[in-house]
N, C-alpha and C positions, 0 to 999 in steps of 0.2 A: 668757340670763337665769338668774340664780341665784334659786332658790326659797327664801325665808326661812321659818324656823319661828317661830311666835309662841305665847305662852302668856298667862295672865291678867296678868302683869306688864307686858308690852309691847303690850297690845291697842290702845292709842291709835295706835301705828305701823301696825298692820294696818288700822284704820279710815281713816287718812290715805291709805294706798295705794288703798283702795276709792274714796275721794273723788276721787282722781286718775284714775280709770277703769281701775285694775288689777283683776285677779282674785285673790281670796283664798279658799281652801277652808276650811271650818269644820265642826266636829263637831255632829251633832244626836243625839238619842236613837235615831234610825232608822239613817241612814247619813251619811257625810260629804257635804256639799253644796259646790258650786262657786259662790262668791259673787261677785256684781256688783251695783252699785246699780241698782235696778229702773226708775229713770227715765232712766238713761244708755243710750241706744240703741246707741252704739258699743261700750260695755262689754258689753252683753247680746249683741250680735252676736259679740263675741270669745268668749263662752261657747260659742256654737254652733260656732264655728270650731275652738277648742281641743279640744272633745269630738268633733268630727266628727258633730254631731247634726243630723238633718233640720230644716229651718227651719219646718216646719208642726207640729213637736212642741212644744207649749207648755210654759212653765216655771212652777213653783210659786214664789210670792212668800212670803218669810218675814217675819213681823212680830214686834214685840217687846211688843205689848199687845193688849187687846181693843178699843182705840180705832181702829176701821177705817172710820169713817164718811166720812173724806176720800178713801178709795180706792174705795169701791163705791157703786153707784147707790142701793141700799137694803139694810137688814139685816133680813130676815124674822124673825118671832118664833121660828120653829123654829131659825134659826141662833143666836139669842141663847141659847136653851136648850142647844144643843150646845157653844157656846163656853164657857158657864159650867161644864159638866161636863168637857169634853175638852181645853180649852186652858188652859195649854200642854199639848201632847201630840201623838200621831201621827195626827191627823185633819186632812185638808185639805178645805176647803169652797170650792165654786165659786159665785161671785157674778156678777151683772151688773156689769161694770166701770164706774167713773165715767170718762167720756171725757177724754183728754188728761193723765191722771195717770201712767200707766206707759208705758215705751218701747214702740213698736209691735212690736218683736221679742219682747216678753215673751209675748204672747197667741197667737202663731202664727196671726194672722188672725181670731181670734175676738173677739166683743164681751164675752166673759166673762173672769174672772181667778180663778185658784186661790190661796187664801191659807191659810197655816198659821202657828201660833205654836209653835215647837219647845220641848220640855221639856229644855233644856240651857243652863245659865247662861252658858257661854262664847259660844254662838251669840247669845243675847239681848244680851249685852254688845257683841258685834261689831256687831249691827244698830244699837244705840244709838250706838256710836262712829262708824258710817258716816253716821248722821243721816237715813237713809231705809231702807225695807224692801229686802231683798236677794233676788234670785233665788237658788235653791239646788238645781239639778239635781245628781244624783249626780256626785261629783268623780272621774270615770273616763273612759276612752275609751268613746264611745257603743257600746252593744251588749255590752260586757264586764260581768263581775260588779261590782256596786257596791262601793265601798270602805267598810270598817268600822274601819279604822285610818288614822292619818296616813301610815304606811309604804305602805299600798295606794295612797293618793293620789300619793305621790312616785314610786311605780313607774310609774304611768300618765302623770302630768303634771309630774313634776320637770323643771325647766328651761323649762317652757311657761307657768307662772303665777307671780305675784309672791310668793305665800306660802301657808302652811298653818298653821291654828291647831291645835296639838297638844292633843287632848282624850281620849286613850286610846281604848280599844275602845268602840264604840257598844253600847248596852244591848239594843236590839230587833233590829237587824240586817236588817230588811226595810223597804222604804219605807212611807210613811204610807198609810192608807186615804184614798181620794179620794171625796167625796160631792158630787154635783151638785145644787144647789138651784135651778137655772134651767130644768129640763125640765118642761114643762107636764103630763107624765104622772105626775110625782111625784118622790120622793126616790130617786136612783139611785146606787149605788156603782159608780164607773168603774174603781176599782182596789182590791182588798182589801188590808187591812193589819192592824195589831194591834188597832184598834178594829173590833169585829165588827158584822155586820148586827143581831144580836140585841141588843147593847148600844145601838145607835142607836135601835132600835124602842122600847126601854124608855124612853129619854129623850124621844123625839119623840112617842110614843104614836101613831105613824103607820106604815103599811106602808113598808118600805124594800126596794127591788128591787136585785138584782145585774144588772150590765150584760148578762150573757148571757141573762137572763130576758126582757129587753125588746129585745135586739139593737140596742144603741145606735148602733153605727158601721157605716155602709156603706163599702165599699172606697174610694169616691171622696171620702169626707168627711175633713176635717181633724179630728184628735182634740181633745177638750176638755181632756184630761189626759194626762200622760206614762204610758208603760207600756201603751198601748192598741193601738197599730198596728204598731210596729216590733219587730224582733228585739232581745231583751234578754238580759242576764245570762249570756252564753255564754262559756265558757273556750275555750282553743285546741283542746282535744281534743273529740271527739264525746262526748255524754252520753247514756247509755241509762237511762231511768227503769224501775227494777225493781219489779215488783209481786209476783213469785213466781219459783220455780225458779232460785234463785241458782246452785246447784251445776251445773246443766245449762249455763247460760250461761257460767259461769267455765271449765268444761271445754272448751267450744267455743273460747273465746278463747285459752286456754292452748295448745290444739292448733294454733292459728294463730300461735303464738309471740308473742302480744300481751302487753305489760306493762299491768296493770290497776290503775286507781285505784278504790278502794271508798269511797264517801261514804255512810256508813250509821250506824245506831244501834249502841250498844255490844252490844246483844243480837244483832244481825245479824252484826256483825264476829266475835263469839264463835263463831258457827256456821260460820265459814269457816276452812279450813285455810290459814293465811297462809304464803306462799312468797316467794322473792325476787322473783317476777314479780307479786306482789300488794302494793300499797301502800295501807293503810287510812287514813281520816281520820274521826274520831268525831264524830257529831252529838249525842252524849249519849244519854240513855235514850230508848227508843222511846215511853215514856209522857209525855214532856215536849216538846211541839212548840215551846214558847217557846225552849228551849235550841237545838233544831234550827234554828229560824229565825235565831237570833243567830249561829250558826256556818256557815250555808249559804254565804254569799259568801266567807268566809275559806277554807272548804273548797275551793270551786271555784278560787279563786286559788292555793291551796296546790298543786294539781295542775299549774298552769301552770309551776311551778318544779320539777316532777318529770318524769322521763323515762318518762311513761306514754303509751300509745296510745289508751286509751279509759277513760271514767269510768262506773262503775256506781253509780247513785244510788238510794237507798231511797225509795219512796213512803210518805207518811204519811197518816193519815186526814184527810179534809177536814172538820175540825171546829175552831171557834175560830180561832186564829192559824194552824192547819194549812191553812186555806183560802188564806191569803196565801203560806205556805211552798210549797204545791203550785202556786199560780199562777206563782211565780217559777221553780220547778223545771221545770214543764212548758214554759215559754218557753225555758229553757236546753237542754232535751233535744231530740235529733234523732230519737229512736226510743223506743218503749215495749216492754218485754218482760215476759211473753209478749204478743204482739199481740192 
C-alpha cells in the first residue's frame, strides 16, 4: 500500500478514503492521530492491528463541534462549562456512551466513551469530510514515542495506512488531558496533559483528583482511557531519568565505552563536556516546560536514528504542563538516577 500525503487542497480525497474504511493519519495540536470512522468496526479494528495496540485500550473519539448529544447518554452541566472554555483544545472528556452509536471496538469493552474536539483546522476539516467523528490514537507503533510530525507517522506506518494529512509540527507535543466525568467519586484526571488540574478546578468550581490520588485502576481492570495501563513512549534504547549527578553517571557510562544520548535543557547541556561519545538534543530552556513537552517525543525519536547505547533524560519540576511531561518521561524510562 502506498501512503498518500494530503493537505487542505485535497482533503475531500482523504475523507473519501475514510468513508471507504481506510485509515488516514491527521495532525492535532497535541500529536498526530490515526484516523478511522468511529462507527466502522472493521476500520477501528484495523487501527488496533496496524498499531499493535492491546484491544482493551480504548480510543479517543474526535468530534468537530460541541453538538455531541447524539453520541452520549447525557451532557452534565460541568461538561458544558468545560467544553465552553477548553473546546476546541487538549481536553478529553469521558461520558457515558449512547448505546449503538460507536463501533464496539472503540470503547475497549467499556460503557463510556472519550470525546475531544481538537484545536487544529485540518483535523476539524477531515472530520467534516468523513461525515462522522474519528478515532485518533497516536499514529505510531504502539508503545513507541508519539508522532509530532507527518514524517514521524511515515517512519512508523508508511505503507501500512492509506494516507497522512500534512500539518507541520504539532504545537503542544504531548497527548490531551483526559478527565473522567462518570466516576461516582468525582472528577478524576486519568491522564495529565496541557490542561491542568488547577485550570479545571477554576472552571468547574469543584475538586478535581489525579488518578494516582484515588488509585483508579486495579491490575485486572480495563482502562477507561489510553495511557493508563500499558508501556508507552519508549524509544529503542534504555532511558535513564536523571535527577542529579550527571557528571558521575556520564563518567560511568564512558568508562563502559557507551555512546550517550543527552535529552536535556540548554542549561544542562552547557554543563556537560560534549565529546564524540555524547550526542545532545535540546529541550529548550529549563524554565519553559511547554517547549520541553513539545520537543520530548521528537527528541526520543531522534535518538532512534543515532548510534547511541543509552539516553540520559533530564527531569523537570512537576508543575503545570511539567506534570504531563514527567508522566510521559517516567513511562519511557527504565531507570532513575540517582535511585
